[in-house]
Structures are given as structure tokens and as C-alpha cells.
LOTORNU-194165 format. One line per 10 residues: number of its first residue (from 1); their letters; for each residue y, z, x of N, C-alpha, C. Coordinates in Angstrom, 3 decimals, padded with zeros to 6 digits, m for minus. Each point is the difference from the previous one (the first is absolute). Layout:
# residues N
NUM> a> Y:Z:X:Y:Z:X:Y:Z:X; ...
***
This chain:
# residues 197
1> xxxxxxxxxx> 125.306:107.936:088.572:m001.092:m000.946:m000.095:000.538:m001.428:000.005; m000.732:m000.890:000.690:000.438:m001.389:000.120:m001.098:m000.922:m000.541; 000.354:m000.804:m000.982:m000.972:m000.927:m000.594:000.447:m001.425:000.298; m000.874:m000.747:000.640:000.330:m001.376:000.378:m000.569:m001.005:m000.971; 000.834:m000.954:m000.406:m000.455:m001.117:m000.853:m000.001:m001.247:000.888; m001.147:m000.650:000.137:m000.052:m001.234:000.792:000.838:m001.034:m000.753; 001.097:m000.422:000.631:001.034:m000.775:m000.712:000.114:m001.431:000.508; m001.130:m000.616:000.248:000.012:m001.370:000.515:000.107:m000.998:m001.148; m000.686:000.320:m001.107:m000.058:m000.930:m001.132:m000.592:000.753:m001.185; 000.385:m000.343:m001.221:m000.616:000.623:m001.168:000.919:000.954:m000.757
11> xxxxxxxxxx> m000.603:000.892:m000.793:000.748:000.914:m000.887:000.527:001.210:000.775; 001.024:m000.196:000.759:000.480:001.052:000.904:000.933:000.973:m000.721; 001.043:m000.523:m000.614:000.991:000.875:m000.661:m000.633:000.845:m001.102; m000.929:m000.601:m000.740:m000.659:000.730:m001.089:m000.757:001.214:000.538; m000.665:m000.189:001.151:m000.723:001.127:000.616:000.976:001.051:000.552; 001.077:m000.451:000.592:001.012:000.927:000.535:000.520:000.884:m001.136; 000.354:m000.633:m001.124:000.540:000.740:m001.147:m001.028:000.955:m000.596; m001.230:m000.497:m000.225:m001.041:000.836:m000.609:m000.345:001.187:000.899; m000.117:m000.238:001.303:m000.360:001.074:000.934:001.127:001.029:000.100; 001.236:m000.469:000.002:001.160:000.922:000.045:000.000:000.903:m001.227
21> xxxxxxxxxx> m000.189:m000.605:m001.183:m000.010:000.771:m001.254:m001.173:000.976:m000.036; m001.193:m000.464:000.399:m001.196:000.838:m000.034:000.162:001.204:000.934; 000.551:m000.234:001.173:000.206:001.097:000.963:001.014:001.000:m000.551; 001.082:m000.523:m000.578:001.047:000.871:m000.560:m000.574:000.889:m001.102; m000.781:m000.624:m000.895:m000.588:000.759:m001.118:m001.036:001.016:000.469; m000.629:m000.272:001.145:m001.000:000.926:000.544:000.660:001.076:000.869; 001.331:m000.093:000.144:000.726:000.970:000.815:m000.225:m000.195:001.494; m000.316:m001.238:000.388:m000.237:m000.316:001.414:001.223:m000.724:000.553; 000.469:000.479:001.146:001.107:m000.687:000.661:m000.591:m001.132:000.820; 000.255:m001.218:m000.410:m000.614:m001.144:000.688:001.038:m001.044:000.365
31> xxxxxxxxxx> m000.141:m000.517:001.200:000.804:m001.143:000.435:m000.913:m001.218:m000.120; 000.451:m001.009:m000.747:m000.798:m001.221:m000.166:000.563:m001.049:000.953; m000.847:m000.516:000.879:000.473:m000.987:000.980:m000.723:m001.324:m000.199; 000.737:m001.095:000.188:m000.587:m001.339:m000.102:m000.412:m000.434:001.406; m001.239:m000.450:000.117:m000.535:m000.376:001.316:m000.142:m001.511:000.085; 000.794:m000.601:000.914:m000.067:m001.452:000.219:m000.457:m000.337:001.410; 000.105:000.978:000.901:m000.320:m000.230:001.408:m000.840:001.147:000.540; m000.627:m000.243:001.148:m000.815:001.061:000.583:000.879:001.122:000.554; m000.624:001.172:000.154:000.715:001.144:000.564:000.391:001.047:m001.025; m000.196:m000.285:m001.302:000.407:000.944:m001.058:m001.216:000.668:m000.647
41> xxxxxxxxxx> m001.117:m000.747:m000.083:m001.203:000.496:m000.690:m000.380:001.399:000.466; m000.005:000.217:001.322:m000.481:001.285:000.526:000.963:001.154:m000.239; 001.187:m000.283:m000.530:000.952:001.070:m000.330:m000.146:000.452:m001.460; m000.938:m000.624:m000.739:m000.137:000.279:m001.435:m001.174:000.936:m000.299; 000.176:000.794:m001.070:m001.051:000.919:m000.460:m000.932:m000.669:m001.007; 000.418:m001.137:m000.550:m000.803:m000.752:m000.961:000.525:m001.429:m000.022; m000.862:m000.933:m000.441:000.380:m001.415:m000.033:m000.405:m000.635:m001.321; 000.761:m001.016:m000.410:m000.341:m000.795:m001.186:m000.069:m001.464:000.411; m001.124:m000.638:m000.344:m000.166:m001.443:000.188:000.188:m000.634:m001.367; 001.125:m000.673:m000.242:000.295:m000.508:m001.347:m000.755:m001.272:m000.340
51> xxxxxxxxxx> 000.137:m000.409:m001.260:m000.543:m001.285:m000.434:000.819:m001.118:000.626; m000.463:m001.210:m000.183:000.656:m001.173:000.589:m001.068:m001.047:000.219; 000.170:m000.852:000.968:m001.000:m001.025:000.323:m000.787:000.521:001.198; m001.268:000.349:m000.217:m000.753:000.754:001.012:m000.183:m000.744:001.319; m000.186:m001.326:m000.050:m000.175:m000.754:001.250:001.269:000.066:000.831; 001.139:m000.246:m000.639:001.296:000.049:000.688:000.262:001.394:000.555; m000.206:001.015:m000.847:000.217:001.384:000.436:m000.857:000.349:001.206; m001.289:m000.359:m000.085:m000.931:000.297:001.093:000.425:m000.647:001.303; 000.372:m001.268:m000.071:000.397:m000.739:001.221:001.294:000.550:000.591; 000.986:000.282:m000.867:001.283:000.521:000.498:m000.161:001.399:000.600
61> xxxxxxxxxx> m000.833:000.847:m000.627:m000.229:001.349:000.535:m000.666:m000.076:001.365; m000.918:m000.935:000.141:m000.686:m000.184:001.291:000.993:m000.485:001.053; 000.792:m001.016:m000.374:000.963:m000.583:000.943:001.050:001.015:000.456; 000.436:000.852:m000.933:001.027:001.006:000.313:m000.561:001.217:000.740; m001.333:000.095:000.094:m000.604:001.162:000.664:m000.138:001.208:m000.920; 000.317:m000.203:m001.290:m000.064:001.109:m000.970:m001.457:000.315:m000.361; m000.853:m001.037:m000.055:m001.409:000.189:m000.383:m000.685:000.986:000.952; 000.181:m000.188:001.300:m000.617:000.901:000.996:000.489:001.428:m000.182; 001.291:000.141:m000.276:000.575:001.340:m000.185:m000.599:000.687:m001.232; m000.178:m000.758:m001.087:m000.584:000.569:m001.224:m001.427:000.465:000.280
71> xxxxxxxxxx> m000.774:m000.837:000.698:m001.388:000.371:000.313:m000.054:001.322:000.777; 000.915:000.166:000.945:000.018:001.234:000.810:000.345:001.232:m000.829; 001.054:m000.093:m000.839:000.427:001.192:m000.749:m001.003:000.384:m001.090; m000.697:m000.997:m000.561:m001.025:000.299:m001.013:m001.119:000.820:000.635; m000.405:m000.369:001.193:m001.044:000.755:000.709:000.466:001.422:000.294; 001.315:000.183:000.116:000.567:001.341:000.245:000.189:000.778:m001.307; m000.328:m000.633:m001.156:000.034:000.716:m001.273:001.209:m000.241:m000.883; 000.891:m000.933:000.385:001.186:m000.288:m000.826:m000.440:m000.692:m001.296; 000.434:000.507:m001.179:m000.375:m000.630:m001.277:000.681:m001.369:m000.189; m000.767:m000.941:m000.548:000.526:m001.345:m000.288:m000.397:m000.379:m001.418
81> xxxxxxxxxx> 000.979:m000.501:m000.756:m000.265:m000.553:m001.325:000.207:m001.511:000.068; m001.025:m000.758:m000.397:000.106:m001.450:m000.040:m000.087:m000.476:m001.437; 000.994:m000.772:m000.452:m000.003:m000.508:m001.373:m000.160:m001.522:000.014; m000.916:m000.506:m000.796:m000.258:m001.436:m000.161:m000.320:m000.652:001.355; 000.924:m000.729:000.595:m000.248:m000.579:001.329:m000.300:001.099:001.013; 000.612:001.163:m000.179:m000.252:001.132:000.886:m001.450:000.443:m000.044; m000.621:m000.045:m001.193:m001.427:000.310:m000.137:m000.819:m000.993:000.827; 000.321:m001.283:m000.117:m000.723:m001.035:000.744:000.088:000.282:001.506; 001.194:000.321:000.471:000.214:000.209:001.439:m000.734:001.229:000.535; m000.174:001.028:m000.836:m000.702:001.207:000.443:m001.499:m000.241:000.197
91> xxxxxxxxxx> m000.549:m001.022:m000.670:m001.450:m000.216:m000.055:m000.601:m000.361:001.357; m001.248:000.441:000.154:m000.764:m000.383:001.199:m000.540:m001.423:m000.146; m000.285:m000.413:m001.252:m000.598:m001.324:m000.235:000.707:m000.706:m001.148; 000.130:m001.324:000.128:000.599:m000.796:m001.068:m001.023:m000.938:m000.610; 000.469:m000.826:m000.933:m000.873:m000.991:m000.630:000.075:m001.315:000.782; m000.616:m001.054:m000.567:m000.003:m001.310:000.684:001.414:m000.524:000.218; 000.884:000.262:m000.958:001.397:m000.445:000.097:000.692:000.648:001.206; m000.252:001.287:000.203:000.576:000.733:001.143:m000.544:m000.591:001.303; m001.303:m000.264:000.024:m000.620:m000.567:001.207:000.520:m001.409:000.269; 000.119:m000.809:m001.061:000.446:m001.395:000.167:001.424:m000.074:000.544
101> xxxxxxxxxx> 000.883:000.882:m000.505:001.401:m000.031:000.454:000.206:000.800:001.288; m001.124:000.596:000.522:000.078:000.833:001.215:001.069:001.074:m000.130; 000.060:000.562:m001.189:000.994:001.033:m000.280:m000.279:001.255:000.825; 001.005:000.486:000.742:m000.222:001.241:000.763:m000.073:001.200:m000.955; m001.021:000.841:000.192:m000.133:001.242:m000.770:000.152:001.178:000.959; 000.444:001.123:m000.531:000.123:001.205:000.829:m001.367:000.641:000.263; m000.970:m000.316:m000.857:m001.387:000.469:000.151:m000.083:001.527:000.113; 000.692:000.685:m000.897:000.058:001.467:000.041:m000.853:000.679:m001.063; m000.212:m000.677:m001.114:m000.690:000.618:m001.131:m001.351:m000.687:m000.202; m001.047:000.780:m000.236:m001.347:m000.553:m000.108:m000.240:m000.636:m001.364
111> xxxxxxxxxx> 000.726:m001.087:m000.228:m000.098:m000.740:m001.256:m000.028:m001.497:000.285; m000.530:m000.752:m000.976:000.096:m001.463:000.010:000.853:m000.377:m001.206; 000.892:m000.976:000.183:000.905:m000.366:m001.097:m000.167:m001.450:m000.424; 000.283:m000.229:m001.273:000.148:m001.344:m000.547:001.512:m000.167:m000.169; 000.575:m000.894:000.776:001.460:m000.077:000.112:000.723:m000.364:m001.303; m000.526:m000.962:m000.739:000.649:m000.389:m001.269:m000.981:000.194:m001.150; m000.438:001.229:m000.198:m001.042:000.300:m000.996:000.431:m000.324:m001.423; 001.302:000.102:m000.273:000.475:m000.157:m001.388:000.807:m001.277:m000.212; m000.170:m000.976:000.900:000.654:m001.293:m000.213:001.409:m000.098:000.559; 000.699:m001.022:m000.461:001.326:m000.327:000.543:001.116:000.805:m000.666
121> xxxxxxxxxx> 001.225:m000.277:000.437:001.200:000.704:m000.477:000.092:000.016:m001.534; m000.277:m001.145:m000.626:000.145:m000.091:m001.461:m001.027:000.854:m000.739; m001.069:000.419:000.714:m001.001:000.863:m000.620:000.291:001.484:000.246; 001.234:000.314:000.397:000.401:001.395:000.208:m000.027:000.731:m001.343; m000.248:001.307:000.048:m000.107:000.764:m001.243:000.263:001.484:000.246; 000.169:000.738:m001.102:000.124:001.461:000.041:m001.099:000.596:m000.852; m000.470:001.195:000.392:m000.999:000.678:m000.823:000.025:001.497:000.304; m000.567:000.769:m000.904:m000.121:001.441:000.212:m001.298:000.271:000.748; 000.118:000.744:001.095:m001.155:000.304:000.848:m000.242:001.489:000.062; m001.261:000.395:m000.054:m000.358:001.383:000.333:m000.009:000.088:001.518
131> xxxxxxxxxx> 000.651:001.026:000.537:000.118:000.162:001.452:m000.402:001.423:000.339; m001.015:000.150:000.822:m000.526:001.323:000.359:001.115:000.855:000.606; 000.214:001.184:m000.586:001.054:000.875:000.501:001.252:m000.011:m000.870; 000.090:m000.981:m000.920:001.129:m000.041:m000.943:m000.510:000.434:m001.373; 000.841:000.741:m000.726:m000.456:000.577:m001.278:000.030:m000.968:m001.177; 000.653:m001.139:000.170:000.014:m001.011:m001.074:000.078:m001.383:000.647; m000.329:m001.077:m000.752:m000.030:m001.340:000.601:001.346:m000.423:000.614; m000.106:m000.851:001.006:001.166:m000.525:000.727:000.188:m001.456:m000.398; 001.240:m000.384:m000.321:000.290:m001.391:m000.366:000.124:m000.824:001.284; m001.052:m000.761:000.310:m000.061:m000.728:001.270:000.438:m001.453:m000.167
141> xxxxxxxxxx> 000.776:m000.478:000.982:000.490:m001.381:000.029:m000.798:m000.758:001.065; m000.722:m001.034:m000.439:m000.816:m000.812:000.909:000.663:m001.364:000.185; 000.291:m000.383:001.249:000.611:m001.303:000.297:m000.834:m000.666:001.096; m000.710:m001.070:m000.346:m000.907:m000.677:000.956:m000.807:001.045:000.759; m000.616:000.878:m000.740:m000.571:001.215:000.589:m001.371:m000.218:000.644; m000.252:000.787:001.061:m001.327:000.029:000.604:m000.873:001.051:m000.690; m001.241:000.117:000.441:m000.831:001.136:m000.403:m000.949:000.332:001.146; m000.615:001.167:m000.089:m000.971:000.431:001.004:m001.388:m000.368:m000.519; m000.754:m000.746:000.812:m001.328:m000.456:m000.440:m001.131:000.829:000.610; 000.250:000.621:001.136:m001.002:000.860:000.638:000.712:001.150:000.682
151> xxxxxxxxxx> m000.695:001.139:000.115:000.594:001.148:000.695:m001.081:000.896:000.577; 000.332:000.703:001.070:m000.939:000.929:000.631:000.023:001.345:m000.723; m000.947:000.865:000.342:m000.181:001.235:m000.772:001.141:001.007:000.118; 000.810:m000.078:001.078:001.111:000.957:000.078:001.292:m000.526:m000.629; m000.116:m001.112:m000.724:001.134:m000.527:m000.773:m000.140:000.524:m001.432; 001.075:000.588:m000.514:m000.001:000.540:m001.365:000.674:m001.001:m000.942; m000.736:m000.455:m001.004:000.577:m000.915:m000.997:000.865:000.819:m000.951; 001.267:m000.407:m000.161:000.946:000.735:m000.846:000.229:m000.678:m001.348; m000.188:m001.328:m000.044:000.266:m000.709:m001.254:m000.725:m001.337:m000.034; m000.447:m000.361:m001.218:m000.631:m001.308:m000.205:000.621:m000.661:m001.227
161> xxxxxxxxxx> 000.014:m001.333:000.020:000.458:m000.760:m001.158:m000.988:m001.139:m000.243; m000.579:m000.044:m001.171:m000.879:m001.098:m000.388:m001.108:m000.228:001.045; m000.570:001.100:000.510:m001.080:m000.102:000.983:000.448:m000.241:001.428; 001.305:m000.092:000.232:000.550:m000.209:001.347:000.586:001.314:000.527; m000.246:000.294:001.267:000.607:001.191:000.626:001.423:m000.360:000.413; 000.971:000.746:m000.549:001.413:m000.334:000.232:000.786:001.117:000.702; m000.652:001.116:000.294:000.649:001.062:000.777:m001.075:000.826:000.681; 000.255:000.348:001.263:m000.964:000.794:000.757:000.714:000.759:001.104; m000.686:001.053:000.458:000.556:000.814:001.083:m001.086:000.259:001.042; 000.387:m000.086:001.240:m000.880:000.395:001.101:000.831:000.836:000.967
171> xxxxxxxxxx> m000.280:001.291:000.019:000.746:000.952:000.831:001.500:m000.165:m000.226; 000.743:m000.487:001.012:001.460:m000.105:m000.087:000.482:m001.373:m000.485; m000.913:m000.804:m000.561:000.364:m001.344:m000.462:m000.140:m000.101:m001.510; 001.044:m000.522:m000.652:000.005:m000.204:m001.450:000.242:m001.484:m000.250; m000.958:m000.661:m000.658:000.093:m001.442:m000.238:000.054:m000.276:m001.497; 001.025:m000.763:m000.410:000.237:m000.300:m001.417:000.126:m001.504:m000.188; m000.719:m000.561:m000.986:000.085:m001.438:m000.273:001.251:m000.346:m000.803; 000.636:001.025:m000.577:001.152:m000.210:m000.887:001.283:000.520:000.646; 001.097:m000.073:m000.749:001.341:000.318:000.517:000.596:001.232:m000.692; m000.249:001.207:000.489:000.565:001.186:m000.660:001.526:000.063:000.100
181> xxxxxxxxxx> 000.556:m000.724:000.969:001.460:000.020:000.202:000.747:m000.802:m001.062; m000.722:m000.784:m000.809:000.650:m000.826:m001.023:000.039:000.677:m001.373; m000.332:001.291:m000.044:000.095:000.751:m001.254:000.890:001.224:000.236; 000.350:000.671:m001.066:000.791:001.234:000.130:m000.891:001.224:000.180; m001.316:m000.216:m000.035:m000.960:001.095:000.147:m000.207:000.278:001.494; 000.429:001.168:000.442:m000.043:000.324:001.436:m001.255:000.775:000.399; m000.971:000.124:m000.909:m001.138:000.887:000.285:m000.855:m000.457:001.186; m000.108:m001.296:000.222:m000.821:m000.440:001.129:000.753:000.200:001.315; 001.302:m000.189:m000.005:000.788:000.327:001.201:m000.086:001.510:000.283; 000.020:000.809:m001.066:m000.155:001.457:000.161:m001.383:000.335:000.560
191> xxxxxxx> m001.028:m000.681:m000.512:m001.371:000.168:000.483:m000.043:m000.262:001.517; 000.656:m001.097:000.408:000.033:m000.359:001.425:000.734:001.075:000.817; 001.119:000.495:m000.514:000.761:001.030:000.731:m000.847:001.259:000.212; m000.881:000.291:m000.962:m000.876:001.178:000.152:m001.004:m000.204:001.142; m000.280:m001.253:000.336:m000.913:m000.270:001.119:000.614:000.394:001.341; 001.305:000.220:000.007:000.668:000.382:001.246:m000.239:001.480:000.333; m000.624:000.727:m000.935:m000.388:001.389:000.254:001.129:000.993:m000.087
***
């Protein structure tokens, strides 16, 4: 199995380490590859869109031709996990800030996002979240986090915090407003690996 981490900008090493550990503990033989250029996406069985600066990530993915490749493989059923900026990029619709900056979105998930729902970097925080499918709360790390403000009926809400939707799934897409790779708890990476069937 080959899992690709979009490695243009953001929390790349943390995702590589967490995914490697989660696969090992699940007894899955996985090769984790960093994707910086086009031509690799279609060789992967799953993809991770990490956190980072969503406008920069979106523009660089488009320029490198990676965005088009992701759109194609998602339609073919390849699972994708987007964390923080990755959640924003998966969305079909953004907020006024996304529209004003003309931020490119992958437009894959039937959700609308508020890009900076929880404020700036200094307002980052951790909290325990109930997450559908996990037997106990998950310690989530929020850094300049987005949230989902609207969703279509085939989107399953997995977690909410303070009235905000912070995790959701639609078929082969998993969108998280927080950073599971910044904790030692591998349950959400394991959850994602189970989506590979």
C-alpha cells in the first residue's frame, strides 16, 4: 500500500511519522511518499492534505498540476484525509475570505467552510472531542482552525466543538479542522486507514 502526503507546505513530517506508526500498529505494510510534483498522486492508494497556509497550498498544488490529479483520483474512489488547511481545500464552497483571496479549492466535498473560524495563531487551543467511531474523546489540537458551516445530506458529521462542525466524512473524504498528527493518539489515522477497505 502507498500513502501519499502532499508535501508542498505545512505539517509534513508529523503526518509521515503518524501514518507510518498507525499503519505499523494496524499490521499494514505501507510506503509513505511525499508528493511535491505531479505524476505521483495516481500511484497512491490514499492521500493526506496536511495543515499549512491554505491559500499558498491551493495555489502551489494548482501550479504543480497536483490539484487536477487529486480531483481525478478522488472520483475514482481514492481516500483523502484533509487536516486544517486540507479541510478548507477539500470544500466545494468557502467563506468571504476565500472568495476575496481567490483561493483555489479542490471542490470535492459538499461543504462550505469558514477559513479562520477560531481566530489567529495566538488563539490556538487543545480540547477533548467526542468523535463518532472512537470509544473515548480525542485530544484535538486547533491552530488557526477552520470549521464547516454548511453541508449536504450525504456528508456525515463526526465531531463538533462549541456548536462548530470540526470533522466530517463524505464517502472517501475525511475532513478535520484540527491536527491529529500533533498528538501521540493514532486513532484518527487508524480510522482513516480503515477507509482504505
